[in-house]
C-alpha positions as CSV (number, residue, x, y, z in Angstrom):
1,M,0.0,0.0,0.0
2,K,2.8,2.7,-0.8
3,Q,4.2,4.9,-3.1
4,A,5.6,8.5,-3.0
5,K,8.3,10.2,-4.5
6,K,12.1,9.4,-3.6
7,H,11.5,6.5,-1.2
8,Q,8.2,7.2,0.0
9,N,7.4,4.6,1.4
10,K,4.2,1.9,0.5
11,K,3.2,3.6,-2.6
12,T,2.3,7.0,-1.4
13,P,2.7,9.6,-4.7
14,S,2.8,13.2,-4.3
15,G,-1.0,13.2,-4.0
16,Y,-0.6,11.3,-0.6
17,G,-1.4,13.4,2.5
18,Q,-4.2,15.6,1.5
19,G,-6.3,14.4,4.6
20,K,-9.4,12.7,2.5
21,S,-10.3,9.2,3.3
22,A,-10.1,6.6,0.3
23,G,-11.9,3.9,2.0
24,K,-10.5,1.2,4.5
25,I,-8.4,-2.0,4.7
26,R,-9.7,-4.8,5.9
27,I,-8.1,-7.3,8.6
28,I,-8.9,-10.9,7.5
29,S,-8.4,-13.0,10.4
30,G,-7.0,-13.2,14.0
31,K,-7.4,-10.8,17.2
32,Y,-8.7,-7.9,14.9
33,K,-11.0,-10.0,12.5
34,G,-13.5,-7.8,10.6
35,R,-11.9,-4.5,11.7
36,R,-11.6,-1.9,8.8
37,L,-9.0,0.8,9.3
38,P,-8.9,4.0,7.3
39,V,-6.7,4.6,4.3
40,L,-5.8,8.1,3.1
41,M,-6.3,9.2,-0.3
42,A,-3.0,8.6,-2.8
43,E,-3.1,8.9,-6.6
44,G,-2.0,5.8,-7.8
45,L,-2.3,4.0,-4.6
46,R,-1.7,0.3,-4.9
47,P,-3.0,-1.9,-2.0
48,T,-2.2,-5.5,-1.5
49,T,-5.7,-7.0,-2.6
50,D,-7.5,-9.0,-0.1
51,R,-7.1,-12.2,-2.3
52,V,-3.5,-11.9,-2.4
53,K,-3.3,-11.0,1.2
54,E,-5.4,-14.2,2.2
55,T,-2.9,-16.4,0.0
56,V,0.3,-14.8,1.8
57,F,-0.8,-15.2,5.0
58,N,-1.9,-18.8,4.5
59,W,1.7,-19.5,3.5
60,L,2.8,-17.5,6.7
61,M,0.5,-19.2,8.7
62,P,2.6,-21.7,10.9
63,Y,5.6,-18.8,11.3
64,I,3.6,-15.9,12.7
65,A,3.1,-16.7,16.2
66,Q,5.8,-14.8,18.4
67,A,7.4,-13.2,15.3
68,N,9.0,-10.2,15.2
69,C,8.1,-8.4,12.1
70,L,8.9,-5.7,9.8
71,D,6.8,-3.9,7.2
72,C,9.7,-1.7,5.3
73,F,7.3,0.4,3.1
74,A,4.3,0.2,5.3
75,G,1.6,2.7,3.6
76,S,-1.7,1.8,4.8
77,G,-0.3,-1.0,7.1
78,G,-2.3,-3.5,5.6
79,L,0.3,-6.6,5.8
80,G,1.8,-5.4,9.3
81,F,-1.6,-5.0,11.0
82,E,-2.6,-8.5,9.6
83,A,0.3,-10.0,11.0
84,L,-0.3,-8.2,14.4
85,S,-3.7,-9.7,14.4
86,R,-2.5,-13.2,13.7
87,G,-0.3,-13.2,16.7
88,A,2.9,-11.7,16.0
89,E,4.8,-10.6,18.9
90,Q,6.1,-6.9,17.7
91,V,5.2,-5.1,14.4
92,T,7.4,-2.1,13.3
93,L,6.1,0.0,10.5
94,V,8.3,1.9,8.8
95,E,6.7,4.9,6.5
96,L,8.6,8.1,5.0
97,N,5.3,9.6,4.3
98,R,4.5,12.1,7.1
99,A,0.6,11.8,6.5
100,A,0.6,8.0,6.1
101,A,2.5,7.6,9.3
102,K,0.5,9.9,11.0
103,Q,-2.5,7.7,9.9
104,L,-0.8,4.6,10.9
105,L,-0.2,5.9,14.4
106,A,-4.1,6.7,14.5
107,N,-4.9,3.1,13.7
108,K,-2.8,1.8,16.1
109,Q,-4.4,3.9,18.5
110,L,-7.8,2.7,17.6
111,L,-6.5,-0.9,18.1
112,E,-4.6,-0.4,21.3
113,A,-2.0,-2.1,19.9
114,D,1.0,-1.4,22.4
115,N,3.6,-4.2,20.3
116,L,3.2,-2.0,17.3
117,T,5.8,0.5,16.4
118,V,5.3,3.3,13.8
119,V,8.6,4.9,12.4
120,N,8.4,7.8,10.1
121,R,11.5,7.9,7.9
122,D,13.3,6.6,5.0
123,V,13.5,2.7,5.2
124,L,17.2,2.4,4.0
125,A,18.2,5.1,6.5
126,F,16.3,3.0,9.3
127,I,18.1,-0.3,8.6
128,K,21.4,1.2,8.3
129,E,21.1,3.1,11.7
130,T,19.6,0.4,13.3
131,F,21.6,-2.5,12.2
132,L,24.9,-1.4,10.4
133,N,25.6,1.5,12.8
134,A,24.6,-0.9,15.9
135,E,27.8,-1.0,17.3
136,Q,27.7,2.9,18.1
137,T,24.4,2.5,20.1
138,T,23.9,1.0,23.4
139,S,20.8,-0.9,22.5
140,R,20.7,-3.4,19.7
141,Q,17.6,-4.1,17.7
142,K,16.4,-7.9,17.9
143,P,16.7,-9.1,14.2
144,Y,13.5,-9.8,12.1
145,D,11.9,-13.1,11.8
146,L,9.5,-11.8,9.3
147,V,9.6,-9.3,6.9
148,F,7.2,-7.5,4.3
149,L,9.1,-5.8,1.3
150,D,6.6,-4.3,-1.0
151,P,7.9,-1.0,-1.8
152,P,7.2,1.3,-4.8
153,F,7.6,0.1,-8.4
154,R,10.5,0.8,-10.6
155,Q,13.0,2.3,-8.2
156,Q,15.0,-0.9,-7.7
157,L,14.0,-0.6,-4.1
158,V,13.5,-4.5,-3.7
159,E,17.1,-4.9,-4.5
160,K,18.4,-2.0,-2.6
161,T,16.6,-3.1,0.9
162,A,17.5,-6.7,0.3
163,Q,21.0,-6.0,0.3
164,L,20.7,-3.8,3.3
165,L,18.5,-6.6,5.1
166,N,21.0,-9.0,4.5
167,N,23.5,-7.3,6.9
168,H,22.7,-8.5,10.5
169,S,18.9,-7.6,10.3
170,L,17.5,-10.9,9.8
171,A,17.2,-13.7,12.3
172,E,18.1,-17.1,11.3
173,Q,15.9,-18.7,8.8
174,A,13.9,-15.5,8.6
175,L,10.9,-15.3,6.3
176,I,10.7,-12.6,3.4
177,Y,7.6,-11.5,1.5
178,V,8.7,-9.7,-1.6
179,E,6.0,-8.0,-4.2
180,M,7.2,-6.3,-7.1
181,E,6.3,-5.7,-10.7
182,A,6.3,-8.9,-12.9
183,E,8.8,-7.8,-15.5
184,S,11.3,-6.8,-12.7
185,T,14.9,-7.7,-13.0
186,Q,15.9,-6.7,-9.6
187,E,18.3,-9.5,-7.9
188,I,17.7,-11.0,-4.6
189,P,20.4,-12.2,-2.6
190,A,21.9,-15.7,-3.6
191,N,21.2,-16.9,0.0
192,W,17.6,-16.2,-0.1
193,Q,15.7,-19.4,-0.8
194,L,12.4,-19.0,-2.8
195,L,9.7,-21.1,-1.2
196,K,6.6,-19.8,-2.6
197,E,5.7,-17.7,-6.0
198,K,2.5,-16.5,-7.7
199,T,1.6,-14.0,-10.3
200,A,-1.4,-11.7,-10.1
201,G,-1.7,-9.5,-13.3
202,Q,1.3,-7.1,-13.5
203,V,2.4,-8.0,-9.8
204,I,4.6,-10.9,-8.8
205,Y,4.8,-12.0,-5.2
206,Q,7.2,-14.2,-3.4
207,L,8.1,-15.8,-0.2
208,Y,11.7,-16.1,0.6
209,Q,13.7,-17.8,3.4
210,Y,17.0,-16.1,4.9
211,N,20.1,-18.4,5.2
212,A,23.2,-16.7,6.8
């Protein structure tokens, strides 16, 4: 659910942030099953459809409980909120667009979700600061068990983000969900094993397992 200029996370183009409602996302299953959360208007908004989301979470069902999750380009937070509902221990939503991040915080409050964190910044900078520069900080972030990587199209952000994640950000055998344009030639790290793959229209979605 994202897109904007530069690395504006989760399909948040320049029209994002006008404060107008474009509808709602629905949580499919779990603790918050049936809850609908507001989504801001964004020209070109590309939400992950319920059909795709249901398939993805069927893949992930055995692995979500107690997982530490990262939604790299959160947008509406549809993937992150779904993981939270299904039993993830901690979910971090990273979203650069200020208006989108504000809506994520509002939806967090609606759900009273204390184990969800919203980070309003560029995801590449967030990963670098949190993990690559960890030796300069007093606290160390726990590696992620599950990562959602669904960035704006045609900016090579899957490849750029994957390269950074591959350096100390992922727990042993972590799972990474990737969604990108079907014609993309972006490279996935060689140590990520492809477990599942499907195509829906012009979009390909995949599930990988990280091997250190």
